C-alpha positions as CSV (number, residue, x, y, z in Angstrom):
1,M,29.7,54.5,-70.1
2,P,29.3,54.4,-66.3
3,K,31.7,56.8,-64.4
4,N,33.3,54.0,-62.5
5,G,33.8,51.8,-65.6
6,K,31.6,49.1,-64.3
7,L,29.8,46.8,-66.8
8,S,26.3,45.6,-66.6
9,G,24.7,42.6,-68.3
10,N,28.1,41.1,-69.0
11,G,26.8,37.5,-68.9
12,F,29.1,36.5,-66.1
13,R,28.3,33.2,-64.5
14,R,30.5,31.6,-61.9
15,N,30.8,28.1,-63.4
16,V,34.4,27.0,-63.1
17,H,33.6,23.4,-64.0
18,Q,32.6,24.2,-67.6
19,S,35.3,23.3,-70.1
20,F,34.1,25.6,-72.9
21,G,35.1,23.0,-75.5
22,L,38.8,23.0,-74.5
23,S,40.8,19.8,-74.5
24,P,41.2,18.3,-71.0
25,E,44.9,19.2,-71.1
26,D,44.4,22.8,-72.1
27,F,41.6,23.2,-69.6
28,R,43.8,21.9,-66.8
29,T,46.6,24.3,-67.9
30,L,44.3,27.4,-67.8
31,R,42.5,26.2,-64.7
32,A,45.8,26.1,-62.8
33,L,46.3,29.8,-63.5
34,K,44.1,30.9,-60.7
35,T,45.2,34.5,-60.2
36,P,46.0,37.4,-62.6
37,V,49.6,37.3,-61.4
38,Q,49.9,33.6,-62.3
39,I,48.4,34.3,-65.7
40,Q,50.8,37.1,-66.4
41,K,53.8,35.0,-65.4
42,F,52.6,32.3,-67.8
43,L,52.3,34.8,-70.6
44,D,55.8,36.3,-69.9
45,A,57.3,32.8,-70.3
46,L,55.9,32.3,-73.8
47,P,58.1,33.5,-76.7
48,Y,56.8,36.6,-78.5
49,Q,56.0,35.9,-82.1
50,Y,55.8,38.5,-84.9
51,A,53.1,37.2,-87.3
52,N,49.9,38.3,-88.8
53,T,47.8,35.8,-86.9
54,A,44.9,35.7,-84.5
55,W,45.2,32.3,-82.8
56,S,42.6,31.1,-80.4
57,P,43.8,30.3,-76.8
58,Q,43.8,26.5,-77.6
59,R,46.0,27.1,-80.7
60,A,48.4,29.4,-78.8
61,L,48.7,26.7,-76.1
62,R,49.6,24.2,-78.8
63,E,52.1,26.4,-80.4
64,R,53.5,27.7,-77.1
65,K,54.0,31.3,-78.4
66,G,51.9,34.3,-79.2
67,H,51.8,38.1,-79.7
68,C,49.8,40.8,-78.0
69,L,46.3,39.8,-79.2
70,E,47.0,36.1,-78.6
71,G,48.3,36.8,-75.1
72,A,45.3,38.8,-74.2
73,L,43.0,36.0,-75.5
74,L,44.9,33.4,-73.5
75,A,44.6,35.6,-70.4
76,A,40.9,36.1,-71.0
77,A,40.4,32.3,-71.4
78,A,42.3,31.7,-68.2
79,L,40.2,34.3,-66.3
80,R,37.0,32.7,-67.7
81,V,37.7,29.1,-66.7
82,N,38.4,30.4,-63.2
83,G,35.0,32.0,-62.9
84,R,35.7,35.6,-64.2
85,P,34.3,37.3,-67.3
86,A,36.5,37.2,-70.4
87,L,36.9,40.9,-71.0
88,L,39.3,42.6,-73.5
89,M,40.1,46.3,-74.0
90,D,41.8,47.9,-77.0
91,L,44.3,50.6,-76.6
92,E,44.4,52.7,-79.9
93,A,47.6,54.4,-81.1
94,V,48.8,56.6,-83.9
95,H,52.0,55.8,-85.9
96,D,52.2,52.6,-83.8
97,D,50.4,49.3,-83.2
98,D,47.3,49.0,-81.1
99,H,47.6,47.0,-77.9
100,V,45.1,44.6,-76.4
101,L,44.6,44.0,-72.7
102,A,42.6,41.4,-70.8
103,V,41.0,43.4,-68.0
104,Y,39.6,42.2,-64.7
105,Y,38.3,43.8,-61.5
106,E,38.7,43.2,-57.8
107,G,35.8,44.7,-56.0
108,S,35.4,48.1,-57.7
109,L,39.0,48.4,-59.0
110,W,40.4,47.5,-62.4
111,G,43.6,45.7,-63.4
112,S,44.9,44.2,-66.6
113,I,47.0,41.4,-68.1
114,A,48.9,41.7,-71.3
115,K,51.6,40.2,-73.6
116,S,54.2,42.6,-74.9
117,N,57.9,42.8,-75.7
118,F,58.0,46.3,-74.2
119,A,58.6,46.2,-70.5
120,G,55.9,48.7,-69.5
121,L,53.0,47.4,-71.5
122,R,52.2,44.3,-69.5
123,F,50.6,43.7,-66.1
124,R,48.6,46.2,-64.0
125,A,47.6,45.5,-60.4
126,P,43.9,46.2,-59.6
127,V,44.2,49.7,-58.2
128,Y,42.5,51.8,-60.9
129,R,39.0,53.2,-60.1
130,T,38.1,53.6,-63.8
131,L,39.0,52.2,-67.1
132,R,40.4,55.6,-68.1
133,E,42.8,55.6,-65.2
134,L,43.9,52.1,-66.2
135,A,44.4,53.2,-69.8
136,L,46.3,56.3,-68.8
137,S,48.8,54.1,-66.8
138,Y,50.1,52.9,-70.1
139,F,50.6,56.4,-71.6
140,E,54.2,57.0,-70.6
141,H,55.3,53.5,-71.6
142,Y,53.5,53.6,-75.0
143,Y,55.9,54.9,-77.6
144,N,57.3,54.0,-81.0
145,L,60.9,53.6,-82.1
146,R,61.1,57.3,-82.8
147,G,60.3,58.1,-79.2
148,E,56.9,59.5,-80.0
149,R,54.2,59.0,-77.4
150,T,51.6,57.3,-79.4
151,L,48.6,56.2,-77.2
152,R,45.5,58.1,-78.0
153,S,42.3,56.3,-76.9
154,Y,40.9,53.2,-75.2
155,S,37.8,51.1,-75.9
156,R,35.0,50.0,-73.6
157,P,35.6,46.3,-72.6
158,V,34.1,43.7,-74.8
159,N,32.9,40.4,-73.3
160,L,34.1,37.5,-75.5
161,A,31.2,35.4,-74.5
162,R,29.5,37.2,-77.4
163,L,31.8,35.3,-79.7
164,D,31.3,31.8,-78.3
165,S,29.4,30.7,-81.4
166,R,32.6,31.7,-83.4
167,G,34.8,29.4,-81.3
168,W,37.1,32.1,-80.1
169,M,38.6,29.8,-77.4
170,T,39.2,26.6,-79.4
171,S,39.2,27.3,-83.2
172,D,42.1,26.0,-85.3
173,E,41.4,28.9,-87.7
174,D,42.4,32.5,-86.9
175,V,39.7,34.2,-84.9
176,W,39.7,37.5,-86.7
177,C,36.2,38.1,-85.3
178,V,37.9,39.2,-82.0
179,P,39.9,42.2,-83.5
180,E,36.9,43.0,-85.6
181,L,34.8,43.3,-82.4
182,L,37.5,45.4,-80.7
183,I,37.7,47.8,-83.6
184,A,34.0,48.2,-83.7
185,A,33.8,48.9,-79.9
186,R,33.3,52.5,-78.8
187,H,36.6,54.2,-78.1
188,Y,37.2,57.2,-75.8
189,P,40.0,59.8,-76.3
190,L,42.4,60.2,-73.5
191,F,43.0,63.9,-74.1
192,P,42.1,66.6,-76.7
193,H,43.7,66.5,-80.1
194,K,45.4,69.9,-79.5
195,V,47.3,68.3,-76.5
196,A,48.5,65.4,-78.8
197,R,50.0,67.9,-81.2
198,T,52.3,69.3,-78.5
199,L,53.5,66.1,-76.8
200,P,57.3,65.9,-76.4
201,R,59.3,62.9,-77.4
202,L,60.4,60.5,-74.7
203,D,63.8,61.1,-73.1
204,R,66.6,58.7,-73.9
205,R,66.7,57.1,-70.4
206,S,63.0,56.3,-70.3
207,F,63.2,55.1,-73.9
208,E,66.0,52.6,-73.1
209,A,64.3,51.4,-69.9
210,G,61.1,50.6,-71.7
211,M,62.9,48.7,-74.4
212,H,64.0,46.0,-71.9
213,G,63.1,42.6,-73.4
214,W,62.4,44.1,-76.9
215,T,63.7,42.1,-79.8
216,K,64.0,43.2,-83.4
217,H,62.0,41.2,-85.9
């Protein structure tokens, strides 16, 4: 992986007039989200759902709700219709759920967009020089209900253009091909295993601050 986290050969083409098979209404909705900040605000307004689903962006727009994976897919689709690559990155955890980010870059710096009911696991401005720096920015906010710090590794970004033939943007069926691709992607540990064994639990004040917006399911 390049030191600066840059991708090569990602198939990016600046064609903002292509609808990618989306309905006209859904294309207009995503096309109106022209910046990462606007995309994040749109995701924040959607109710968080607890379900074992993998809805395409078009299905999530129809249902007007979604979870972590579906929010990242929506963000990636919005980035794509506005001329950016549709890139996802997986954050891998222990004793906890994984988290999926839509990642983007401005110049040589990385940022991310995400759907979460934990306050600190959402948007990141493009100030990170590498993908490792970006992933580490989630470390202190990534914990389970026992207060254990659970983030361990991050994947290289995957370009969802690879799954166009599987209809990841428009399918009415669950697009399990996306999490399968993320799981198969190469992951990089954030720190040695011996460090993970000695991590202290989160203090009560930080725990409560990060739980803002969390709802029990």
